[in-house]
A tleap script that builds the chain and sets N, CA, C and O, in Angstrom:
source leaprc.protein.ff14SB
mol = sequence {
  NMET ILE GLU TYR GLY GLN LEU LEU VAL GLY
  MET ILE GLY ASP ALA LEU LYS ILE PHE GLU
  ARG LEU GLU LEU CYS ASP ASP LEU ILE GLN
  CYS TYR TRP VAL SER HIE ASP SER LEU LEU
  GLU LYS MET ALA ALA ALA VAL GLU LEU ILE
  LYS ALA ARG LEU CYS GLU MET PRO ASN ASP
  PRO ARG VAL TRP CYS SER PHE GLY ASP VAL
  THR LYS ASN ASP ALA HIE TYR GLU LYS ALA
  LEU GLU VAL SER ASN ASN ARG SER THR ARG
  ALA LYS ARG SER LEU ALA ARG SER ALA TYR
  ASN ASN GLY ASN TYR GLU VAL SER LYS VAL
  LEU TRP GLU ALA ALA MET ALA LEU ASN SER
  LEU HIE PRO ASP GLY TRP PHE THR LEU GLY
  ALA SER VAL ASN CYS CLEU
}
set mol.1.N position { 12.728 -8.859 11.732 }
set mol.1.CA position { 12.023 -7.673 11.316 }
set mol.1.C position { 10.608 -8.012 10.846 }
set mol.1.O position { 9.663 -7.282 11.143 }
set mol.2.N position { 10.462 -9.115 10.116 }
set mol.2.CA position { 9.140 -9.513 9.631 }
set mol.2.C position { 8.223 -9.818 10.815 }
set mol.2.O position { 7.068 -9.393 10.840 }
set mol.3.N position { 8.746 -10.556 11.795 }
set mol.3.CA position { 7.946 -10.897 12.972 }
set mol.3.C position { 7.518 -9.638 13.717 }
set mol.3.O position { 6.395 -9.554 14.214 }
set mol.4.N position { 8.412 -8.669 13.789 }
set mol.4.CA position { 8.081 -7.410 14.445 }
set mol.4.C position { 6.914 -6.725 13.739 }
set mol.4.O position { 5.988 -6.236 14.386 }
set mol.5.N position { 6.965 -6.694 12.417 }
set mol.5.CA position { 5.877 -6.099 11.643 }
set mol.5.C position { 4.565 -6.801 11.886 }
set mol.5.O position { 3.521 -6.158 11.998 }
set mol.6.N position { 4.609 -8.141 11.971 }
set mol.6.CA position { 3.391 -8.902 12.198 }
set mol.6.C position { 2.817 -8.635 13.589 }
set mol.6.O position { 1.599 -8.635 13.767 }
set mol.7.N position { 3.681 -8.410 14.565 }
set mol.7.CA position { 3.207 -8.082 15.912 }
set mol.7.C position { 2.516 -6.729 15.962 }
set mol.7.O position { 1.661 -6.488 16.814 }
set mol.8.N position { 2.892 -5.852 15.045 }
set mol.8.CA position { 2.352 -4.497 15.056 }
set mol.8.C position { 1.096 -4.326 14.223 }
set mol.8.O position { 0.646 -3.201 14.009 }
set mol.9.N position { 0.515 -5.439 13.742 }
set mol.9.CA position { -0.692 -5.311 12.925 }
set mol.9.C position { -1.751 -4.507 13.665 }
set mol.9.O position { -2.497 -3.753 13.040 }
set mol.10.N position { -1.830 -4.653 14.972 }
set mol.10.CA position { -2.768 -3.858 15.758 }
set mol.10.C position { -2.423 -2.375 15.728 }
set mol.10.O position { -3.282 -1.521 15.945 }
set mol.11.N position { -1.177 -2.085 15.461 }
set mol.11.CA position { -0.711 -0.698 15.347 }
set mol.11.C position { -0.468 -0.436 13.866 }
set mol.11.O position { 0.673 -0.385 13.407 }
set mol.12.N position { -1.531 -0.274 13.151 }
set mol.12.CA position { -1.536 -0.267 11.690 }
set mol.12.C position { -0.485 0.652 11.081 }
set mol.12.O position { 0.219 0.250 10.155 }
set mol.13.N position { -0.370 1.840 11.569 }
set mol.13.CA position { 0.569 2.796 10.964 }
set mol.13.C position { 1.994 2.294 10.954 }
set mol.13.O position { 2.666 2.357 9.925 }
set mol.14.N position { 2.471 1.792 12.095 }
set mol.14.CA position { 3.836 1.274 12.172 }
set mol.14.C position { 4.006 0.028 11.324 }
set mol.14.O position { 5.026 -0.138 10.655 }
set mol.15.N position { 3.023 -0.838 11.348 }
set mol.15.CA position { 3.107 -2.068 10.557 }
set mol.15.C position { 3.140 -1.742 9.069 }
set mol.15.O position { 3.903 -2.346 8.315 }
set mol.16.N position { 2.314 -0.787 8.643 }
set mol.16.CA position { 2.303 -0.398 7.233 }
set mol.16.C position { 3.683 0.093 6.792 }
set mol.16.O position { 4.153 -0.269 5.713 }
set mol.17.N position { 4.329 0.912 7.617 }
set mol.17.CA position { 5.659 1.432 7.266 }
set mol.17.C position { 6.670 0.302 7.120 }
set mol.17.O position { 7.464 0.287 6.180 }
set mol.18.N position { 6.638 -0.638 8.051 }
set mol.18.CA position { 7.580 -1.755 7.993 }
set mol.18.C position { 7.334 -2.607 6.758 }
set mol.18.O position { 8.274 -2.934 6.033 }
set mol.19.N position { 6.076 -2.971 6.511 }
set mol.19.CA position { 5.767 -3.828 5.372 }
set mol.19.C position { 6.047 -3.124 4.047 }
set mol.19.O position { 6.468 -3.762 3.083 }
set mol.20.N position { 5.815 -1.808 3.994 }
set mol.20.CA position { 6.133 -1.063 2.774 }
set mol.20.C position { 7.636 -1.057 2.533 }
set mol.20.O position { 8.088 -1.295 1.413 }
set mol.21.N position { 8.408 -0.789 3.575 }
set mol.21.CA position { 9.866 -0.729 3.445 }
set mol.21.C position { 10.445 -2.081 3.023 }
set mol.21.O position { 11.375 -2.138 2.218 }
set mol.22.N position { 9.889 -3.172 3.569 }
set mol.22.CA position { 10.389 -4.511 3.253 }
set mol.22.C position { 9.718 -5.114 2.018 }
set mol.22.O position { 10.053 -6.225 1.605 }
set mol.23.N position { 8.769 -4.377 1.431 }
set mol.23.CA position { 8.042 -4.829 0.245 }
set mol.23.C position { 7.365 -6.180 0.461 }
set mol.23.O position { 7.438 -7.065 -0.392 }
set mol.24.N position { 6.708 -6.326 1.608 }
set mol.24.CA position { 5.965 -7.539 1.944 }
set mol.24.C position { 4.505 -7.314 1.582 }
set mol.24.O position { 3.679 -6.951 2.420 }
set mol.25.N position { 4.219 -7.542 0.314 }
set mol.25.CA position { 2.909 -7.178 -0.238 }
set mol.25.C position { 1.746 -7.888 0.446 }
set mol.25.O position { 0.731 -7.252 0.731 }
set mol.26.N position { 1.863 -9.185 0.717 }
set mol.26.CA position { 0.746 -9.904 1.332 }
set mol.26.C position { 0.431 -9.346 2.715 }
set mol.26.O position { -0.738 -9.180 3.063 }
set mol.27.N position { 1.459 -9.055 3.503 }
set mol.27.CA position { 1.235 -8.483 4.830 }
set mol.27.C position { 0.697 -7.058 4.729 }
set mol.27.O position { -0.128 -6.642 5.542 }
set mol.28.N position { 1.162 -6.317 3.736 }
set mol.28.CA position { 0.678 -4.962 3.524 }
set mol.28.C position { -0.804 -4.969 3.158 }
set mol.28.O position { -1.574 -4.148 3.656 }
set mol.29.N position { -1.197 -5.891 2.294 }
set mol.29.CA position { -2.613 -6.020 1.923 }
set mol.29.C position { -3.446 -6.339 3.156 }
set mol.29.O position { -4.527 -5.778 3.335 }
set mol.30.N position { -2.951 -7.241 4.013 }
set mol.30.CA position { -3.689 -7.591 5.227 }
set mol.30.C position { -3.858 -6.367 6.121 }
set mol.30.O position { -4.933 -6.154 6.683 }
set mol.31.N position { -2.825 -5.577 6.256 }
set mol.31.CA position { -2.931 -4.359 7.074 }
set mol.31.C position { -3.966 -3.406 6.503 }
set mol.31.O position { -4.784 -2.853 7.238 }
set mol.32.N position { -3.930 -3.215 5.192 }
set mol.32.CA position { -4.922 -2.340 4.571 }
set mol.32.C position { -6.322 -2.874 4.816 }
set mol.32.O position { -7.240 -2.112 5.119 }
set mol.33.N position { -6.486 -4.197 4.684 }
set mol.33.CA position { -7.798 -4.810 4.859 }
set mol.33.C position { -8.280 -4.675 6.295 }
set mol.33.O position { -9.448 -4.361 6.523 }
set mol.34.N position { -7.403 -4.908 7.268 }
set mol.34.CA position { -7.768 -4.799 8.684 }
set mol.34.C position { -8.180 -3.377 9.012 }
set mol.34.O position { -9.077 -3.158 9.826 }
set mol.35.N position { -7.531 -2.415 8.386 }
set mol.35.CA position { -7.791 -1.019 8.728 }
set mol.35.C position { -8.924 -0.397 7.928 }
set mol.35.O position { -9.214 0.787 8.103 }
set mol.36.N position { -9.580 -1.171 7.044 }
set mol.36.CA position { -10.528 -0.562 6.106 }
set mol.36.C position { -11.733 0.092 6.761 }
set mol.36.O position { -12.296 1.028 6.194 }
set mol.37.N position { -12.146 -0.367 7.932 }
set mol.37.CA position { -13.327 0.231 8.539 }
set mol.37.C position { -13.088 1.684 8.936 }
set mol.37.O position { -13.982 2.520 8.805 }
set mol.38.N position { -11.890 1.984 9.418 }
set mol.38.CA position { -11.635 3.332 9.895 }
set mol.38.C position { -10.845 4.178 8.902 }
set mol.38.O position { -10.812 5.403 9.019 }
set mol.39.N position { -10.216 3.538 7.937 }
set mol.39.CA position { -9.377 4.277 7.001 }
set mol.39.C position { -9.732 3.890 5.569 }
set mol.39.O position { -9.061 3.060 4.957 }
set mol.40.N position { -10.779 4.492 5.049 }
set mol.40.CA position { -11.274 4.102 3.733 }
set mol.40.C position { -10.251 4.312 2.626 }
set mol.40.O position { -10.265 3.592 1.628 }
set mol.41.N position { -9.363 5.288 2.789 }
set mol.41.CA position { -8.353 5.496 1.763 }
set mol.41.C position { -7.375 4.319 1.711 }
set mol.41.O position { -6.781 4.054 0.666 }
set mol.42.N position { -7.209 3.622 2.817 }
set mol.42.CA position { -6.344 2.442 2.840 }
set mol.42.C position { -6.980 1.299 2.055 }
set mol.42.O position { -6.275 0.475 1.471 }
set mol.43.N position { -8.302 1.250 2.040 }
set mol.43.CA position { -9.008 0.233 1.263 }
set mol.43.C position { -8.702 0.396 -0.214 }
set mol.43.O position { -8.425 -0.584 -0.905 }
set mol.44.N position { -8.750 1.614 -0.697 }
set mol.44.CA position { -8.431 1.881 -2.094 }
set mol.44.C position { -6.977 1.524 -2.385 }
set mol.44.O position { -6.664 1.002 -3.455 }
set mol.45.N position { -6.091 1.804 -1.437 }
set mol.45.CA position { -4.679 1.457 -1.608 }
set mol.45.C position { -4.513 -0.054 -1.678 }
set mol.45.O position { -3.704 -0.551 -2.461 }
set mol.46.N position { -5.266 -0.785 -0.872 }
set mol.46.CA position { -5.193 -2.248 -0.890 }
set mol.46.C position { -5.649 -2.784 -2.244 }
set mol.46.O position { -5.019 -3.684 -2.799 }
set mol.47.N position { -6.727 -2.242 -2.771 }
set mol.47.CA position { -7.236 -2.690 -4.072 }
set mol.47.C position { -6.200 -2.416 -5.155 }
set mol.47.O position { -5.953 -3.270 -6.006 }
set mol.48.N position { -5.597 -1.242 -5.130 }
set mol.48.CA position { -4.585 -0.899 -6.134 }
set mol.48.C position { -3.362 -1.809 -6.014 }
set mol.48.O position { -2.810 -2.243 -7.025 }
set mol.49.N position { -2.942 -2.095 -4.792 }
set mol.49.CA position { -1.803 -2.986 -4.587 }
set mol.49.C position { -2.119 -4.398 -5.087 }
set mol.49.O position { -1.281 -5.046 -5.714 }
set mol.50.N position { -3.310 -4.857 -4.808 }
set mol.50.CA position { -3.716 -6.196 -5.271 }
set mol.50.C position { -3.757 -6.242 -6.791 }
set mol.50.O position { -3.291 -7.208 -7.395 }
set mol.51.N position { -4.306 -5.211 -7.410 }
set mol.51.CA position { -4.357 -5.185 -8.871 }
set mol.51.C position { -2.948 -5.216 -9.462 }
set mol.51.O position { -2.706 -5.885 -10.467 }
set mol.52.N position { -2.029 -4.494 -8.839 }
set mol.52.CA position { -0.640 -4.505 -9.313 }
set mol.52.C position { -0.030 -5.893 -9.155 }
set mol.52.O position { 0.685 -6.368 -10.037 }
set mol.53.N position { -0.317 -6.542 -8.024 }
set mol.53.CA position { 0.192 -7.898 -7.792 }
set mol.53.C position { -0.404 -8.874 -8.797 }
set mol.53.O position { 0.286 -9.786 -9.253 }
set mol.54.N position { -1.670 -8.696 -9.149 }
set mol.54.CA position { -2.298 -9.580 -10.125 }
set mol.54.C position { -1.683 -9.420 -11.516 }
set mol.54.O position { -1.631 -10.376 -12.290 }
set mol.55.N position { -1.221 -8.219 -11.829 }
set mol.55.CA position { -0.527 -8.024 -13.110 }
set mol.55.C position { 0.782 -8.808 -13.124 }
set mol.55.O position { 1.177 -9.355 -14.153 }
set mol.56.N position { 1.452 -8.856 -11.966 }
set mol.56.CA position { 2.715 -9.577 -11.856 }
set mol.56.C position { 2.507 -11.082 -11.712 }
set mol.56.O position { 3.261 -11.875 -12.276 }
set mol.57.N position { 1.486 -11.470 -10.959 }
set mol.57.CA position { 1.258 -12.871 -10.618 }
set mol.57.C position { -0.214 -13.230 -10.807 }
set mol.57.O position { -0.919 -13.448 -9.822 }
set mol.58.N position { -0.693 -13.298 -12.047 }
set mol.58.CA position { -2.127 -13.515 -12.272 }
set mol.58.C position { -2.614 -14.914 -11.880 }
set mol.58.O position { -3.821 -15.144 -11.801 }
set mol.59.N position { -1.706 -15.834 -11.639 }
set mol.59.CA position { -2.109 -17.200 -11.288 }
set mol.59.C position { -1.818 -17.544 -9.839 }
set mol.59.O position { -1.693 -18.719 -9.494 }
set mol.60.N position { -1.709 -16.535 -8.985 }
set mol.60.CA position { -1.469 -16.767 -7.562 }
set mol.60.C position { -2.809 -16.745 -6.827 }
set mol.60.O position { -3.413 -15.681 -6.686 }
set mol.61.N position { -3.281 -17.899 -6.357 }
set mol.61.CA position { -4.587 -17.925 -5.692 }
set mol.61.C position { -4.628 -17.091 -4.412 }
set mol.61.O position { -5.691 -16.604 -4.029 }
set mol.62.N position { -3.485 -16.922 -3.748 }
set mol.62.CA position { -3.475 -16.105 -2.521 }
set mol.62.C position { -3.833 -14.661 -2.819 }
set mol.62.O position { -4.547 -14.021 -2.048 }
set mol.63.N position { -3.338 -14.146 -3.940 }
set mol.63.CA position { -3.638 -12.757 -4.302 }
set mol.63.C position { -5.113 -12.628 -4.663 }
set mol.63.O position { -5.762 -11.653 -4.285 }
set mol.64.N position { -5.647 -13.609 -5.395 }
set mol.64.CA position { -7.077 -13.578 -5.724 }
set mol.64.C position { -7.921 -13.641 -4.452 }
set mol.64.O position { -8.946 -12.966 -4.355 }
set mol.65.N position { -7.498 -14.446 -3.478 }
set mol.65.CA position { -8.241 -14.517 -2.206 }
set mol.65.C position { -8.171 -13.190 -1.465 }
set mol.65.O position { -9.161 -12.751 -0.880 }
set mol.66.N position { -7.012 -12.551 -1.485 }
set mol.66.CA position { -6.904 -11.230 -0.855 }
set mol.66.C position { -7.849 -10.240 -1.525 }
set mol.66.O position { -8.467 -9.412 -0.855 }
set mol.67.N position { -7.958 -10.328 -2.850 }
set mol.67.CA position { -8.878 -9.461 -3.588 }
set mol.67.C position { -10.318 -9.730 -3.137 }
set mol.67.O position { -11.095 -8.795 -2.944 }
set mol.68.N position { -10.664 -10.988 -2.973 }
set mol.68.CA position { -11.993 -11.339 -2.482 }
set mol.68.C position { -12.235 -10.831 -1.071 }
set mol.68.O position { -13.325 -10.353 -0.758 }
set mol.69.N position { -11.207 -10.935 -0.206 }
set mol.69.CA position { -11.329 -10.451 1.168 }
set mol.69.C position { -11.611 -8.955 1.202 }
set mol.69.O position { -12.486 -8.492 1.933 }
set mol.70.N position { -10.864 -8.213 0.407 }
set mol.70.CA position { -10.972 -6.760 0.425 }
set mol.70.C position { -12.268 -6.282 -0.213 }
set mol.70.O position { -12.908 -5.362 0.296 }
set mol.71.N position { -12.656 -6.898 -1.317 }
set mol.71.CA position { -13.848 -6.428 -2.041 }
set mol.71.C position { -15.129 -7.142 -1.636 }
set mol.71.O position { -16.224 -6.718 -2.006 }
set mol.72.N position { -14.993 -8.237 -0.868 }
set mol.72.CA position { -16.137 -9.058 -0.480 }
set mol.72.C position { -16.886 -9.579 -1.719 }
set mol.72.O position { -18.116 -9.621 -1.750 }
set mol.73.N position { -16.111 -9.971 -2.732 }
set mol.73.CA position { -16.662 -10.433 -4.001 }
set mol.73.C position { -16.278 -11.899 -4.195 }
set mol.73.O position { -15.102 -12.223 -4.359 }
set mol.74.N position { -17.274 -12.779 -4.174 }
set mol.74.CA position { -17.024 -14.219 -4.298 }
set mol.74.C position { -16.385 -14.607 -5.628 }
set mol.74.O position { -15.728 -15.645 -5.718 }
set mol.75.N position { -16.570 -13.790 -6.655 }
set mol.75.CA position { -15.983 -14.106 -7.964 }
set mol.75.C position { -14.461 -14.206 -7.875 }
set mol.75.O position { -13.844 -14.963 -8.624 }
set mol.76.N position { -13.862 -13.452 -6.970 }
set mol.76.CA position { -12.405 -13.500 -6.822 }
set mol.76.C position { -11.957 -14.811 -6.165 }
set mol.76.O position { -10.894 -15.341 -6.487 }
set mol.77.N position { -12.770 -15.324 -5.251 }
set mol.77.CA position { -12.459 -16.639 -4.657 }
set mol.77.C position { -12.623 -17.735 -5.710 }
set mol.77.O position { -11.850 -18.692 -5.753 }
set mol.78.N position { -13.632 -17.581 -6.549 }
set mol.78.CA position { -13.835 -18.561 -7.627 }
set mol.78.C position { -12.663 -18.537 -8.606 }
set mol.78.O position { -12.248 -19.580 -9.111 }
set mol.79.N position { -12.136 -17.352 -8.869 }
set mol.79.CA position { -10.953 -17.240 -9.726 }
set mol.79.C position { -9.743 -17.902 -9.044 }
set mol.79.O position { -8.925 -18.536 -9.711 }
set mol.80.N position { -9.634 -17.754 -7.734 }
set mol.80.CA position { -8.543 -18.409 -6.991 }
set mol.80.C position { -8.639 -19.924 -7.151 }
set mol.80.O position { -7.628 -20.605 -7.323 }
set mol.81.N position { -9.861 -20.440 -7.093 }
set mol.81.CA position { -10.038 -21.886 -7.304 }
set mol.81.C position { -9.633 -22.276 -8.724 }
set mol.81.O position { -8.993 -23.305 -8.940 }
set mol.82.N position { -10.013 -21.447 -9.679 }
set mol.82.CA position { -9.684 -21.740 -11.078 }
set mol.82.C position { -8.169 -21.799 -11.285 }
set mol.82.O position { -7.661 -22.758 -11.866 }
set mol.83.N position { -7.447 -20.782 -10.814 }
set mol.83.CA position { -5.999 -20.738 -11.060 }
set mol.83.C position { -5.236 -21.764 -10.223 }
set mol.83.O position { -4.091 -22.093 -10.533 }
set mol.84.N position { -5.870 -22.269 -9.162 }
set mol.84.CA position { -5.214 -23.285 -8.326 }
set mol.84.C position { -5.635 -24.706 -8.698 }
set mol.84.O position { -5.303 -25.665 -8.001 }
set mol.85.N position { -6.364 -24.829 -9.795 }
set mol.85.CA position { -6.905 -26.144 -10.181 }
set mol.85.C position { -7.740 -26.761 -9.062 }
set mol.85.O position { -7.648 -27.954 -8.770 }
set mol.86.N position { -8.560 -25.903 -8.444 }
set mol.86.CA position { -9.492 -26.320 -7.386 }
set mol.86.C position { -8.783 -26.797 -6.118 }
set mol.86.O position { -9.330 -27.619 -5.383 }
set mol.87.N position { -7.563 -26.289 -5.847 }
set mol.87.CA position { -6.785 -26.731 -4.692 }
set mol.87.C position { -6.648 -25.663 -3.612 }
set mol.87.O position { -6.032 -25.932 -2.580 }
set mol.88.N position { -7.183 -24.492 -3.800 }
set mol.88.CA position { -7.024 -23.425 -2.813 }
set mol.88.C position { -7.992 -23.632 -1.649 }
set mol.88.O position { -9.190 -23.373 -1.757 }
set mol.89.N position { -7.439 -24.101 -0.543 }
set mol.89.CA position { -8.263 -24.305 0.652 }
set mol.89.C position { -8.827 -22.990 1.148 }
set mol.89.O position { -9.980 -22.923 1.574 }
set mol.90.N position { -8.016 -21.942 1.094 }
set mol.90.CA position { -8.477 -20.636 1.549 }
set mol.90.C position { -9.678 -20.166 0.741 }
set mol.90.O position { -10.635 -19.638 1.307 }
set mol.91.N position { -9.639 -20.349 -0.572 }
set mol.91.CA position { -10.762 -19.935 -1.420 }
set mol.91.C position { -12.016 -20.735 -1.076 }
set mol.91.O position { -13.113 -20.180 -1.009 }
set mol.92.N position { -11.851 -22.044 -0.859 }
set mol.92.CA position { -13.010 -22.877 -0.504 }
set mol.92.C position { -13.594 -22.451 0.835 }
set mol.92.O position { -14.813 -22.381 0.992 }
set mol.93.N position { -12.719 -22.164 1.804 }
set mol.93.CA position { -13.220 -21.711 3.112 }
set mol.93.C position { -13.959 -20.389 2.984 }
set mol.93.O position { -15.009 -20.196 3.597 }
set mol.94.N position { -13.408 -19.475 2.185 }
set mol.94.CA position { -14.042 -18.166 2.025 }
set mol.94.C position { -15.398 -18.285 1.337 }
set mol.94.O position { -16.358 -17.629 1.741 }
set mol.95.N position { -15.481 -19.114 0.304 }
set mol.95.CA position { -16.758 -19.329 -0.371 }
set mol.95.C position { -17.749 -20.038 0.546 }
set mol.95.O position { -18.941 -19.730 0.537 }
set mol.96.N position { -17.254 -20.986 1.334 }
set mol.96.CA position { -18.124 -21.693 2.282 }
set mol.96.C position { -18.679 -20.732 3.327 }
set mol.96.O position { -19.860 -20.785 3.670 }
set mol.97.N position { -17.822 -19.862 3.823 }
set mol.97.CA position { -18.250 -18.875 4.826 }
set mol.97.C position { -19.280 -17.921 4.229 }
set mol.97.O position { -20.267 -17.574 4.878 }
set mol.98.N position { -19.040 -17.503 2.991 }
set mol.98.CA position { -19.979 -16.605 2.316 }
set mol.98.C position { -21.330 -17.289 2.106 }
set mol.98.O position { -22.377 -16.689 2.350 }
set mol.99.N position { -21.303 -18.540 1.655 }
set mol.99.CA position { -22.556 -19.281 1.451 }
set mol.99.C position { -23.314 -19.412 2.774 }
set mol.99.O position { -24.532 -19.233 2.818 }
set mol.100.N position { -22.592 -19.721 3.842 }
set mol.100.CA position { -23.222 -19.858 5.162 }
set mol.100.C position { -23.869 -18.527 5.577 }
set mol.100.O position { -25.015 -18.498 6.025 }
set mol.101.N position { -23.121 -17.434 5.421 }
set mol.101.CA position { -23.638 -16.116 5.808 }
set mol.101.C position { -24.852 -15.696 4.989 }
set mol.101.O position { -25.667 -14.895 5.446 }
set mol.102.N position { -24.970 -16.237 3.780 }
set mol.102.CA position { -26.118 -15.936 2.923 }
set mol.102.C position { -27.240 -16.949 3.074 }
set mol.102.O position { -28.215 -16.910 2.324 }
set mol.103.N position { -27.112 -17.860 4.038 }
set mol.103.CA position { -28.168 -18.838 4.292 }
set mol.103.C position { -28.193 -20.001 3.327 }
set mol.103.O position { -29.165 -20.756 3.306 }
set mol.104.N position { -27.160 -20.167 2.531 }
set mol.104.CA position { -27.096 -21.261 1.571 }
set mol.104.C position { -26.312 -22.410 2.215 }
set mol.104.O position { -25.154 -22.657 1.878 }
set mol.105.N position { -26.969 -23.100 3.143 }
set mol.105.CA position { -26.296 -24.070 4.000 }
set mol.105.C position { -25.838 -25.326 3.264 }
set mol.105.O position { -24.816 -25.908 3.627 }
set mol.106.N position { -26.560 -25.748 2.255 }
set mol.106.CA position { -26.144 -26.940 1.506 }
set mol.106.C position { -24.821 -26.671 0.780 }
set mol.106.O position { -23.903 -27.489 0.831 }
set mol.107.N position { -24.730 -25.524 0.107 }
set mol.107.CA position { -23.485 -25.155 -0.583 }
set mol.107.C position { -22.360 -24.978 0.435 }
set mol.107.O position { -21.232 -25.413 0.207 }
set mol.108.N position { -22.673 -24.348 1.541 }
set mol.108.CA position { -21.678 -24.160 2.593 }
set mol.108.C position { -21.141 -25.502 3.077 }
set mol.108.O position { -19.931 -25.668 3.234 }
set mol.109.N position { -22.019 -26.444 3.309 }
set mol.109.CA position { -21.627 -27.777 3.774 }
set mol.109.C position { -20.686 -28.446 2.782 }
set mol.109.O position { -19.645 -28.978 3.168 }
set mol.110.N position { -21.050 -28.420 1.516 }
set mol.110.CA position { -20.231 -29.068 0.481 }
set mol.110.C position { -18.845 -28.416 0.412 }
set mol.110.O position { -17.829 -29.105 0.328 }
set mol.111.N position { -18.820 -27.088 0.448 }
set mol.111.CA position { -17.540 -26.390 0.369 }
set mol.111.C position { -16.683 -26.606 1.612 }
set mol.111.O position { -15.467 -26.766 1.508 }
set mol.112.N position { -17.316 -26.612 2.797 }
set mol.112.CA position { -16.550 -26.875 4.019 }
set mol.112.C position { -15.985 -28.287 3.993 }
set mol.112.O position { -14.843 -28.500 4.401 }
set mol.113.N position { -16.760 -29.249 3.525 }
set mol.113.CA position { -16.256 -30.627 3.435 }
set mol.113.C position { -15.051 -30.693 2.502 }
set mol.113.O position { -14.063 -31.361 2.809 }
set mol.114.N position { -15.126 -30.010 1.375 }
set mol.114.CA position { -14.010 -30.006 0.425 }
set mol.114.C position { -12.780 -29.314 1.012 }
set mol.114.O position { -11.655 -29.788 0.848 }
set mol.115.N position { -13.002 -28.195 1.696 }
set mol.115.CA position { -11.886 -27.466 2.300 }
set mol.115.C position { -11.237 -28.283 3.408 }
set mol.115.O position { -10.011 -28.328 3.511 }
set mol.116.N position { -12.049 -28.928 4.235 }
set mol.116.CA position { -11.508 -29.701 5.356 }
set mol.116.C position { -10.799 -30.968 4.867 }
set mol.116.O position { -9.894 -31.471 5.533 }
set mol.117.N position { -11.211 -31.478 3.708 }
set mol.117.CA position { -10.511 -32.631 3.132 }
set mol.117.C position { -9.095 -32.247 2.707 }
set mol.117.O position { -8.186 -33.075 2.746 }
set mol.118.N position { -8.912 -30.994 2.302 }
set mol.118.CA position { -7.584 -30.525 1.907 }
set mol.118.C position { -6.734 -30.111 3.096 }
set mol.118.O position { -5.519 -30.309 3.090 }
set mol.119.N position { -7.368 -29.534 4.125 }
set mol.119.CA position { -6.644 -29.086 5.319 }
set mol.119.C position { -7.584 -29.200 6.510 }
set mol.119.O position { -8.441 -28.346 6.733 }
set mol.120.N position { -7.404 -30.263 7.259 }
set mol.120.CA position { -8.318 -30.538 8.379 }
set mol.120.C position { -7.963 -29.771 9.648 }
set mol.120.O position { -8.668 -29.896 10.650 }
set mol.121.N position { -6.894 -28.986 9.632 }
set mol.121.CA position { -6.442 -28.274 10.826 }
set mol.121.C position { -6.968 -26.845 10.871 }
set mol.121.O position { -6.204 -25.895 11.041 }
set mol.122.N position { -8.246 -26.707 10.720 }
set mol.122.CA position { -8.874 -25.384 10.740 }
set mol.122.C position { -10.109 -25.448 11.621 }
set mol.122.O position { -11.183 -25.816 11.145 }
set mol.123.N position { -9.980 -25.092 12.914 }
set mol.123.CA position { -11.098 -25.249 13.858 }
set mol.123.C position { -12.380 -24.548 13.436 }
set mol.123.O position { -13.471 -25.086 13.629 }
set mol.124.N position { -12.264 -23.360 12.863 }
set mol.124.CA position { -13.453 -22.633 12.421 }
set mol.124.C position { -14.202 -23.432 11.353 }
set mol.124.O position { -15.430 -23.390 11.274 }
set mol.125.N position { -13.451 -24.148 10.548 }
set mol.125.CA position { -14.070 -24.960 9.496 }
set mol.125.C position { -14.940 -26.058 10.063 }
set mol.125.O position { -16.064 -26.261 9.603 }
set mol.126.N position { -14.438 -26.765 11.050 }
set mol.126.CA position { -15.224 -27.846 11.654 }
set mol.126.C position { -16.471 -27.293 12.320 }
set mol.126.O position { -17.550 -27.878 12.216 }
set mol.127.N position { -16.323 -26.168 13.003 }
set mol.127.CA position { -17.476 -25.572 13.682 }
set mol.127.C position { -18.540 -25.157 12.667 }
set mol.127.O position { -19.719 -25.468 12.837 }
set mol.128.N position { -18.122 -24.452 11.606 }
set mol.128.CA position { -19.097 -23.962 10.636 }
set mol.128.C position { -19.669 -25.091 9.796 }
set mol.128.O position { -20.826 -25.027 9.380 }
set mol.129.N position { -18.872 -26.127 9.539 }
set mol.129.CA position { -19.408 -27.306 8.854 }
set mol.129.C position { -20.535 -27.911 9.687 }
set mol.129.O position { -21.605 -28.226 9.167 }
set mol.130.N position { -20.283 -28.069 10.974 }
set mol.130.CA position { -21.324 -28.603 11.867 }
set mol.130.C position { -22.562 -27.721 11.906 }
set mol.130.O position { -23.692 -28.209 11.906 }
set mol.131.N position { -22.328 -26.402 11.940 }
set mol.131.CA position { -23.458 -25.459 11.960 }
set mol.131.C position { -24.237 -25.535 10.652 }
set mol.131.O position { -25.465 -25.446 10.659 }
set mol.132.N position { -23.538 -25.697 9.531 }
set mol.132.CA position { -24.214 -25.811 8.235 }
set mol.132.C position { -25.099 -27.050 8.188 }
set mol.132.O position { -26.238 -27.000 7.724 }
set mol.133.N position { -24.551 -28.171 8.677 }
set mol.133.CA position { -25.323 -29.429 8.694 }
set mol.133.C position { -26.537 -29.275 9.603 }
set mol.133.O position { -27.627 -29.745 9.278 }
set mol.134.N position { -26.344 -28.621 10.731 }
set mol.134.CA position { -27.420 -28.417 11.703 }
set mol.134.C position { -28.552 -27.547 11.126 }
set mol.134.O position { -29.711 -27.690 11.515 }
set mol.135.N position { -28.207 -26.659 10.211 }
set mol.135.CA position { -29.220 -25.759 9.628 }
set mol.135.C position { -29.998 -26.389 8.487 }
set mol.135.O position { -30.991 -25.821 8.032 }
set mol.136.N position { -29.563 -27.554 8.016 }
set mol.136.CA position { -30.261 -28.197 6.891 }
set mol.136.C position { -31.583 -28.782 7.324 }
set mol.136.O position { -32.300 -29.359 6.507 }
savepdb mol mol.pdb
quit
């Protein structure tokens, strides 16, 4: 059933129903986030769901990263790093990507190097690390 829901992410309405019924909060947040461009009310629902999850699990870096994804606020990725004792690869990748997009290539390079040291199996990371170095 979970795999079926994940296959339907492109079909947001059906996926949302499945994830809501199974109480799969992380997948539900992803669906809300994917659909935010066309369904602004889903964005607000995602923020509310994340806030509720943070009340239950304030030290879960994945939830903080989801909050950063939805709000596009780097402070949430920084909080994910804090609660993970600087071990959240996802938070480092997100901050590195944000730094790169803002033209801060030195910071991007440092963060990509740190993220890739923790998990080297991320092709986008190697590409953007190379692009960051190339822009220096």
